[in-house]
N, C-alpha and C positions, 0 to 999 in steps of 0.2 A: 504494500500500500504506500508506504513512505518512499518517494522516489529516491531520496538521498540514501536511505538505508538499503534499498534494493540495488542501487548502483554500486555501493560498496561491496555488498555480498556477492553480486553477480559478476562484477568486472574482474574479481580476483580469480574466477574460474573459467571465464570465457576468453576466447582469442579475440583480441581487439583487431577489427579489420575495417577499412573504409568501405562505405557503401559503393558497390559496383554499379555499373549502368545496366543492371539486369532488368529486363522487361518482365514484370511479374504478371503471370496470367491471372485472369479473373478467378476468384476463389468460389467454388461451389461447395456448400456444406450440405451433406446428405444425411438424413436421419437413419438410425439403426432400424432394423426390421421390427423391433419390439421395444416398448417402453418398459423400463424397470421401475416398479413401485418403490417409493421411499420406505425404508425400514423404520421400525420404532427406534427413536433416538435414545442412546444411553446418557446423553447430557454432556455438558462441558465442565461441570464442576462448579466451584465457587467463582462467580463473576462479579462479586461485590465491588471489587476495585474499579472495574469498568463502569458499573452502574453509578458509582460515586462521581467519577469524572463526567459522565453524561449529565448527571443532575447538576453539577457545578456549571457545566457549559450552558445548560438550559437557563439557569439563574442569571448568568452573565448576559446571554443573548437577549433575555427579556428586557434588559436595560438599553439595548440597542448598540452595545459596544461589541460589534462583531469581530473586531481585531483581537480583543482580549478573549472572546469566546473561541476563536480559532486557535489561539495559543494554548488554551486549556484542552481543547479536543485533541491537539497534537500529543498530549500526554497519553491519551488513550491509544492513539495510533502507534506510538513508540512501544507501549506495553503490549499491545496486540501483536505487533510484528515480532517482538521478542519471544512470544509464546506460541506463535502461529504453528510451528511444526508439531508441537506436542498436542495442541488443541485439535488440529486437523486429524491426527491419528486417533484421538479420543472419539470424535464424532464429526465426520466430514460434512454431513448434511447440515448439522447445527452450526458448524463453523462457517459454512458458506452463507447461511442466512444472516448471521451477524456481520460477516465481512461485507456483504452487499449493502446492508443497512448503514454500516460505518462509512463505506465509500460514498454513499449518497450524502451523508452528513458532512463529510470532508468537502465534497464538491460544493455543497450549498454555502458553506462558510468561506470557501476559497474563491468564490465567484468574484469577478471584477468589482461588482457592486452587489453584495449579498441582499437577497430579498427576504424581508422579515418573515413572511408567511411560509416561504419555502424552507427557511432555516428551522422555523418552529416545527413544521411538519416532519422534516427529516430527523430532527432530534427526538421527536415524540416516537417516530417509528423505530429508531435505534433503541430507545429506552424500552419500548414494548418488546422488541426482538430479544433483547438481553434477558427479559423476564421469561420468555418462552421461545428460545431459539431453535424451533423445529418447524420446517415446512410441513404443511398438511399432507402434501402428496407431491410426487414428481411433477415438474412443470412441463415436461415434454420428453421425447425420446433422446437418447444419447446422440450427439452430433459428431460427424467425422469430417476430417479434411485429409485428402490423399490416403484414406484408409486408416487414419489414426484418430482415436477418440480425442476430441477437444472439449467435451463437457462430461460431467459425471452423471450419475443416475438421477440427480435432482434437476438436470437441465442447465445447471450453472457452469460457466467456463471453468476449466481446471486452473488451479494456480499456475501462473505462467512460469514460475520458477521450476516447477516439476518438469515440464516439457523441455525447457531450456537445459535443465540438468541431464535429461535423457539424451538430448542432442550432443551436449558436451561429452558425455560418456561414449556416445557412438563414434564421434570423430576424434577421440583422444589420441588414438594411435595411427591416424591416417593423415593424409594431406587433403583436406576438403577442396572441392571444386569452387570456382568463383561464385557459382550460383548458390551453393550451400552457405558459403561465408557471407554472402550478401543477405540471404534470408536470416541467417543467425544474427547479423547486425541489426536488421529490422526488428526481429523478435525482441532483442534486448532493449532497443529504443522504445518499443511499445510497452514492454513490461515495466520499464522505468516510469512510464507515463500512466501506469495503473490501467492499461488497456489490455486486460487479460485475453479477451476474445481474439483480437487481432494478433497479439503476440503468440497465442497458441496456434493460430492458423499459419503464421510464418514458420514457427518451429516444426509444425507437422509437415509442411511442405519440404523443409530442409531435411527432416528425418527420412521422408520418403525418397528424396533424391540420394541421400547418403546410403540408404539401403540398396538402391538400384545400382549405384556406381561402386558399391563395396568399399 
């Protein structure tokens, strides 16, 4: 979520390459043949620290000081990122629902000119999601790009770090083609911008090319 934190974490493991003049084909995302229903959630454990931050942010935002509110919500972003790996392993579906609500709150507060109603609604949704972070059901079938799953069973984009990590592992002992390195660079840029969907699509295409070219 935090672009700075993601960049520090990812740049250490990825090969830095300049974007090549690769003509990216239009991406078609095709659904799986069958939708997987969301399983009963085991929960994410004690989320009180996150709830406190959101409550503080709501109080600050209610005064109209969106700059201060954004500073406070950044504390949640930092803590959430620090615990992301463990929380995803505990309950991926619940983690996804909170992560999506948190991203919406960050976006609302970081808009060029934050809209009070949008901020209030986003923070309220985040607070409610932290209280019950479980989607009622899968939102759609698993989506694929180049034969590689880019969403999970809830229909949410997979964390972009996962696919970038898979790509890194795949090309670790090879000399990737210009097409692959260009897609890798694009995936990293989109991941740092919190655009998991497009980052995953670039990574999936790069993985497919790497598999074909060995």
